[in-house]
Structure formats: structure tokens, C-alpha cells
KETORKOL-802158 format. One record per residue (C-alpha): residue number from 0; x negated, y, z. Coordinates in Angstrom, 1 decimal. Example, Ala and Ser with C-alpha at 12.3 -4.5 7.8 and 13.67 -1.06 7.14 Angstrom:
<pts>
PT num      u      v      w
PT   0  -12.3   -4.5    7.8
PT   1  -13.7   -1.1    7.1
</pts>
This chain:
<pts>
PT num      u      v      w
PT   0   -1.9  -14.5   -6.7
PT   1   -1.7  -10.7   -7.3
PT   2   -4.0   -9.8   -4.3
PT   3   -6.7   -7.4   -5.5
PT   4   -5.4   -6.9   -9.0
PT   5   -5.0   -3.6  -10.8
PT   6   -1.8   -2.4  -12.5
PT   7   -2.7   -0.2  -15.4
PT   8   -0.4   -1.3  -18.2
PT   9    3.0   -3.1  -18.2
PT  10    1.6   -6.3  -19.7
PT  11   -1.1   -6.7  -17.0
PT  12    1.3   -8.9  -15.2
PT  13    3.1  -11.9  -16.8
PT  14    6.9  -12.2  -16.7
PT  15    6.5  -14.8  -14.0
PT  16    4.3  -12.5  -11.9
PT  17    6.8   -9.7  -12.3
PT  18    9.5  -12.1  -11.2
PT  19    7.4  -12.8   -8.1
PT  20    7.5   -9.1   -7.3
PT  21   11.2   -8.8   -8.0
PT  22   12.1  -11.6   -5.6
PT  23   10.1  -10.0   -2.8
PT  24   11.8   -6.7   -3.7
PT  25   15.2   -8.3   -3.4
PT  26   14.3   -9.7    0.0
PT  27   13.1   -6.3    1.1
PT  28   16.3   -4.7   -0.1
PT  29   18.4   -7.0    1.9
PT  30   16.4   -6.8    5.2
PT  31   14.1   -3.8    5.0
PT  32   13.6   -3.6    8.7
PT  33   11.8   -7.0    8.6
PT  34    8.9   -5.4    6.7
PT  35    8.3   -2.1    8.5
PT  36    5.0   -3.4   10.0
PT  37    3.7   -5.4    7.1
PT  38    1.0   -2.8    6.1
PT  39    0.2   -1.5    9.6
PT  40   -3.4   -0.4    9.7
PT  41   -3.8    0.0    6.0
PT  42   -4.2    3.2    3.9
PT  43   -3.0    4.1    0.4
PT  44   -4.7    6.9   -1.5
PT  45   -2.6    9.0   -3.9
PT  46   -4.8   10.8   -6.6
PT  47   -2.4   13.0   -8.5
PT  48   -4.2   15.0  -11.1
PT  49   -0.8   16.5  -12.5
PT  50    2.4   17.5  -10.9
PT  51    4.8   14.8   -9.6
PT  52    7.6   14.7   -7.2
PT  53    9.6   11.5   -7.5
PT  54    6.7    9.2   -8.3
PT  55    4.4   10.5   -5.5
PT  56    7.3   10.6   -3.0
PT  57    8.3    7.1   -4.0
PT  58    4.9    5.6   -3.4
PT  59    4.4    7.5   -0.2
PT  60    7.8    6.5    1.1
PT  61    7.1    2.9    0.2
PT  62    3.9    2.8    2.1
PT  63    5.2    4.6    5.1
PT  64    8.2    2.1    5.2
PT  65    5.6   -0.7    5.2
PT  66    4.0    0.7    8.2
PT  67    0.9    2.0    6.4
PT  68   -0.6    5.5    6.1
PT  69   -1.2    7.8    3.1
PT  70   -4.1   10.1    2.1
PT  71   -4.8   12.0   -1.1
PT  72   -4.1   15.1   -3.1
PT  73   -1.2   16.3   -5.2
PT  74   -3.2   18.9   -7.2
PT  75   -6.7   18.5   -8.6
PT  76   -7.9   22.0   -7.6
PT  77   -7.6   21.0   -4.0
PT  78  -10.1   18.1   -4.4
PT  79  -13.6   17.7   -5.6
PT  80  -12.4   17.5   -9.1
PT  81  -12.6   21.2   -9.1
PT  82  -16.3   20.9   -8.5
PT  83  -16.7   18.7  -11.6
PT  84  -16.7   15.3   -9.9
PT  85  -16.0   12.4  -12.4
PT  86  -13.2    9.8  -11.9
PT  87  -15.7    7.1  -11.4
PT  88  -17.2    8.9   -8.4
PT  89  -13.9    9.9   -7.0
PT  90  -12.5    6.3   -7.0
PT  91  -15.7    4.9   -5.6
PT  92  -15.6    7.4   -2.8
PT  93  -11.9    7.0   -2.1
PT  94  -12.4    3.3   -1.9
PT  95  -14.6    3.8    1.2
PT  96  -11.5    5.2    3.0
PT  97   -8.5    3.5    1.5
PT  98   -7.3   -0.1    0.7
PT  99   -5.3    0.7   -2.4
PT 100   -5.2    3.7   -4.8
PT 101   -2.4    5.2   -6.9
PT 102   -3.5    7.5   -9.7
PT 103   -1.7   10.0  -12.1
PT 104   -3.7   11.7  -14.7
PT 105   -2.9   13.7  -17.9
PT 106   -5.5   12.0  -20.0
PT 107   -4.7    8.6  -21.6
PT 108   -7.0    5.8  -20.3
PT 109   -8.0    7.6  -17.1
PT 110   -6.5    4.9  -14.8
PT 111   -8.3    2.2  -16.8
PT 112  -11.6    4.0  -16.2
PT 113  -10.9    4.3  -12.5
PT 114  -10.1    0.6  -12.3
PT 115  -13.4   -0.3  -14.0
PT 116  -15.3    1.3  -11.0
PT 117  -12.9    0.6   -8.2
PT 118  -13.4   -2.1   -5.6
PT 119   -9.8   -1.7   -4.4
PT 120   -6.6   -2.1   -6.4
PT 121   -5.6    0.8   -8.6
PT 122   -2.1    1.4   -9.6
PT 123   -1.5    3.7  -12.7
PT 124    1.2    6.2  -11.9
PT 125    1.1    7.6  -15.4
PT 126   -1.7    8.5  -17.7
PT 127   -0.7   11.2  -20.1
PT 128    1.7    9.9  -22.8
PT 129    0.4    6.4  -22.5
PT 130    1.8    4.2  -19.8
PT 131    3.8    4.5  -16.6
PT 132    3.9    0.8  -15.5
PT 133    5.6    1.3  -12.0
PT 134    8.4    3.2  -13.6
PT 135    8.7    0.1  -15.9
PT 136    8.7   -2.0  -12.7
PT 137   11.5    0.2  -11.4
PT 138   13.4    0.0  -14.6
PT 139   13.1   -3.8  -14.9
PT 140   14.2   -4.2  -11.2
PT 141   17.2   -2.0  -11.8
PT 142   18.2   -4.0  -14.9
PT 143   17.7   -7.3  -13.0
PT 144   19.7   -5.9  -10.1
PT 145   22.7   -4.8  -12.2
PT 146   22.5   -7.3  -15.1
PT 147   21.1  -10.4  -13.3
PT 148   19.1  -11.1  -16.4
PT 149   16.8   -9.6  -19.1
PT 150   17.4  -12.1  -22.0
PT 151   19.8  -11.1  -24.8
PT 152   20.4   -7.5  -23.8
PT 153   20.7   -4.6  -26.2
PT 154   18.7   -1.7  -24.8
PT 155   19.5    1.8  -26.1
PT 156   16.9    4.5  -25.7
PT 157   17.7    8.1  -26.4
PT 158   16.0   11.4  -26.5
PT 159   12.2   11.9  -26.5
PT 160   10.9    8.6  -27.6
PT 161    7.6   10.0  -28.8
PT 162    6.1   11.5  -25.7
PT 163    8.1    9.5  -23.1
PT 164    5.6    7.1  -21.6
PT 165    8.4    5.5  -19.7
PT 166   10.1    4.6  -23.0
PT 167    6.9    3.1  -24.3
PT 168    6.3    1.0  -21.3
PT 169    9.9   -0.3  -21.1
PT 170    9.9   -1.3  -24.8
PT 171    6.7   -3.3  -24.4
PT 172    7.9   -5.0  -21.2
PT 173   11.4   -5.8  -22.4
PT 174   10.2   -7.1  -25.7
PT 175    8.6  -10.1  -23.9
PT 176   12.1  -11.5  -23.1
PT 177   13.9  -13.5  -25.7
PT 178   16.9  -12.0  -27.6
PT 179   16.4   -8.4  -26.5
PT 180   17.4   -5.8  -29.1
PT 181   16.4   -2.1  -29.1
PT 182   18.5    0.8  -30.5
PT 183   16.2    3.9  -30.6
PT 184   18.2    7.2  -30.9
PT 185   16.1   10.3  -31.5
PT 186   15.4   13.4  -33.6
PT 187   13.0   12.7  -36.5
PT 188   10.2   14.5  -34.7
PT 189   10.5   12.4  -31.5
PT 190   10.7    8.8  -32.8
PT 191    8.8    5.9  -31.1
PT 192    5.1    6.1  -32.1
PT 193    3.9    3.7  -34.8
PT 194    1.4    2.0  -32.4
PT 195    4.1    1.0  -30.1
PT 196    6.2   -0.4  -32.8
PT 197    3.2   -2.3  -34.3
PT 198    2.5   -4.0  -31.0
PT 199    6.0   -5.6  -30.6
PT 200    6.3   -9.4  -31.2
PT 201    7.2  -10.6  -34.6
PT 202   11.0  -10.7  -35.1
PT 203   11.7   -8.2  -32.4
PT 204   15.0   -6.5  -33.4
PT 205   14.6   -2.7  -33.4
PT 206   17.1   -0.3  -34.9
PT 207   15.8    3.2  -35.4
PT 208   18.6    5.8  -35.5
PT 209   17.3    9.2  -36.5
PT 210   19.3   12.5  -36.3
PT 211   22.6   10.7  -35.8
PT 212   25.1   11.2  -33.0
PT 213   24.7    8.9  -29.9
PT 214   28.4    8.2  -29.8
PT 215   28.2    6.3  -33.1
PT 216   25.9    3.8  -31.5
PT 217   26.6    3.7  -27.7
PT 218   29.3    1.0  -28.0
PT 219   26.7   -1.7  -28.9
PT 220   24.5   -1.0  -25.9
PT 221   24.3   -3.0  -22.6
PT 222   21.8   -0.4  -21.3
PT 223   21.5    3.3  -22.2
PT 224   18.1    4.7  -21.2
PT 225   18.3    8.6  -21.4
PT 226   15.2   10.7  -21.4
PT 227   14.6   14.4  -21.3
PT 228   12.7   16.3  -24.0
PT 229    9.5   17.1  -22.2
PT 230    8.6   20.8  -22.4
PT 231    5.1   20.1  -21.0
PT 232    4.2   17.8  -23.9
PT 233    5.0   20.5  -26.6
PT 234    2.4   22.9  -28.0
PT 235    5.0   25.0  -29.8
PT 236    7.7   26.5  -27.6
PT 237   10.0   27.0  -30.6
PT 238   10.0   23.3  -31.4
PT 239   10.9   22.5  -27.7
PT 240   13.8   25.0  -27.8
PT 241   15.1   23.6  -31.1
PT 242   15.0   19.9  -29.8
PT 243   15.8   20.2  -26.1
PT 244   19.5   19.7  -26.3
PT 245   19.8   17.5  -29.3
PT 246   21.3   14.6  -27.4
PT 247   23.6   15.1  -24.4
PT 248   25.5   12.4  -22.7
PT 249   28.9   13.6  -21.4
PT 250   32.2   12.1  -20.5
PT 251   33.4   12.2  -24.1
PT 252   30.4   10.3  -25.4
PT 253   30.5    7.9  -22.5
PT 254   34.1    7.1  -23.3
PT 255   32.8    5.2  -26.4
PT 256   30.7    2.9  -24.3
PT 257   31.4   -0.6  -22.8
PT 258   32.7   -0.8  -19.3
PT 259   29.8   -2.8  -18.2
PT 260   27.1   -0.4  -19.7
PT 261   24.6    0.9  -17.2
PT 262   23.1    4.5  -17.8
PT 263   19.5    4.7  -16.6
PT 264   17.1    7.8  -16.5
PT 265   13.6    8.1  -15.1
PT 266   14.3   11.6  -13.8
PT 267   14.1   14.4  -13.5
PT 268   17.1   15.4  -15.6
PT 269   17.5   18.7  -17.3
PT 270   20.5   18.9  -19.7
PT 271   20.6   15.5  -21.4
PT 272   23.1   14.0  -18.9
PT 273   26.0   16.2  -17.9
PT 274   26.8   16.4  -14.2
PT 275   30.3   15.1  -15.0
PT 276   28.9   11.7  -15.7
PT 277   27.3   11.4  -12.2
PT 278   30.6   10.0  -10.7
PT 279   31.0    7.4  -13.4
PT 280   30.2    3.9  -11.9
PT 281   28.1    3.1  -14.9
PT 282   25.7    5.9  -14.0
PT 283   22.9    4.2  -12.0
PT 284   20.0    6.7  -12.2
PT 285   20.1    7.7   -8.6
PT 286   20.5    4.1   -7.2
PT 287   17.6    3.4   -9.7
PT 288   15.3    5.8   -7.8
PT 289   15.9    3.9   -4.5
PT 290   15.3    0.6   -6.2
PT 291   12.1    2.0   -7.6
PT 292   10.9    2.6   -4.0
PT 293   11.6   -0.9   -3.0
PT 294   10.0   -2.3   -6.1
PT 295    6.8   -0.3   -5.2
PT 296    7.0   -1.6   -1.7
PT 297    6.9   -5.1   -3.0
PT 298    4.0   -4.2   -5.5
PT 299    1.9   -2.6   -2.7
PT 300    2.4   -5.7   -0.5
PT 301    1.5   -8.2   -3.2
PT 302   -1.6   -6.2   -4.4
PT 303   -2.8   -6.0   -0.8
PT 304   -2.0   -9.7   -0.3
PT 305    0.1   -9.1    2.9
PT 306    3.4  -10.6    1.7
</pts>
């Protein structure tokens, strides 16, 4: 049972528990109208301490489609945080009004602190460069939807693999399935952090490709997960400008890929995927956003125990 649980890191739920969520999500996708009253009378609090469009809208749309209501803030200066209130006091107060809370914060570990004080389920919607487990839920559900399996897939990850919390979470989640292989393509300055690599199971196959063209490796991938170089994570503007266009997926590069490849992206996109790729049937990043809303609907229902 997932009722009352927190989701702070991708491995908080076992693969079997994740599959429970995916099965409900598939049912919701097939007959969404059957679930429009599932959370009637329930309230979700959204506590967003840094800017977000897609993640916040996705959660809010998920709760509204379940028949629930949403309260919260999308900018900390509009809350008592501006007065110096601690995360612990904020979450304990919010729990008096809401049944479940979703939190995004720029500092690593903030969601874990909130969960330690919260009597209601807390969902981490991103804590700094650490984790983004519901994006991982979205990514896994998308892979399951298009590939019908997780085992034995070759997952390519390209772009900012250092600061990309979606990448870190996806690697840790997919590494739990047998036979999964990773091909990590990035500039030397933006490789996967050592602590992520050190946490992988023994024998997990990882190929790190540094400062090499994507087209040389795309042909071996079942999934290509593109990421933007995140301007907001850089302290030096010159470094960002030098690296921001280092990898661009266009029609020429995609022509080297398998016909059954799927191209994913957590969005927003900047320059790393050319608009000419959008019409290719292998580009699934916009359907991925809708699947993410449905996966969050299933997650909310499970944590509230109403499914």
C-alpha cells in the first residue's frame, strides 16, 4: 500500500510499487472520465520555491482532473518564507489545510526535511540538482508506454548530465532493471557526477562518451534522452555560452538512428532539439508531457489511498 507515503527520491518505491502506479495510470489513460470525481473534497498544496511551469501545471492539472482542489504558491516571496519561516513550520502549517503537498526547492535535501515534519504525503518536485522523482515517474511511464518493457534497453543520455537532476533520477531508476545499458554523451565539464556512478549496481553497463559527436553513438540506442544545458546552474556566463550548443539533435543526426528509437526530453527545450525533428514519429517529448500528467494523477490517487 502506498497510502500516506512520501516520494522524495526515485528509489523510495520498489519496481513492483512503481508498476502498481503504472497500471493505474494506463487505466486512467484509457478511460479518464471514470476518475474525474476520485479526489473530490481533497486539497493539494503546491509549494514552489523556484520557478516552474510544466511541473506545477502538470500537478495542478492532475489534481483538478481527479476532482480535487489546489492551493499554494509559485514564488516564495509571496509566502511567509519571505518573513523567514522555516520549511518545517511551513509544511506543518500547510498540513492543517491540505491532504497532500508537492514541493520544489533550489536546495538539495529540502523535500526530505519537509517529509520529516509532515503528517501528510510530500512529493518532491525537484530539489536543486539532486532529484526529480516525478519526472522519473513520467519518463518510466513513457518508456513503458512506447517500449512495453524496461529490461534490456540501451538508454542514451545527452547534454547536461552534471546538473540535470532528471538524468540522475532516471539513471538510478532504470539501473534497477536487468540488462539496461547507458550511453552518456556530454562535454567533459558536464559528465554524470561521481556519486551517481558510484551508486549504480555492480556490473551495470555504462559507456561515457566525452566530447564526441552524438551521431557516432545514436545508432546503438533504444532511447535518446536529450537535455538542455541549464543556464541557471552556471556561475560563469562564459562557460554557459561555450557549452550551450555543444549537442544539437537535428534531422541529419537522427537519420543515423534506429527506426524504433524514441526521443525524450523533460522540457523546456532551448536549442538542443531542432524544430525539424518535432514531426518525426520517433519524437515523443510532447506526448511525454501528457503521459506525465496521467502518471501524476495515478501517484496522487495512490498516496491519498483513493484508488
